[in-house]
C-alpha positions, 0 to 999 in steps of 0.5 A: 670203817665199818657200817652197823646195821640192825640185825634182822631175822633170817627167813623161814625156809620151806622144808622139802625144797631139795628132792631126796629119798632115804632108802628103806635099807638105810638103817640095816646093818653094814655087810661085813666087808664094809664094816672092816673097811670102817674099823680097819 
């Protein structure tokens, strides 16, 4: 047996509810040893 219910729009989410910070160096190239580990 199943219960059929109307589909409701999900509530809006507030942006910024999780405190975090992306460092300025996020997009910097990886160091050679780190890059080598990913390419292995």
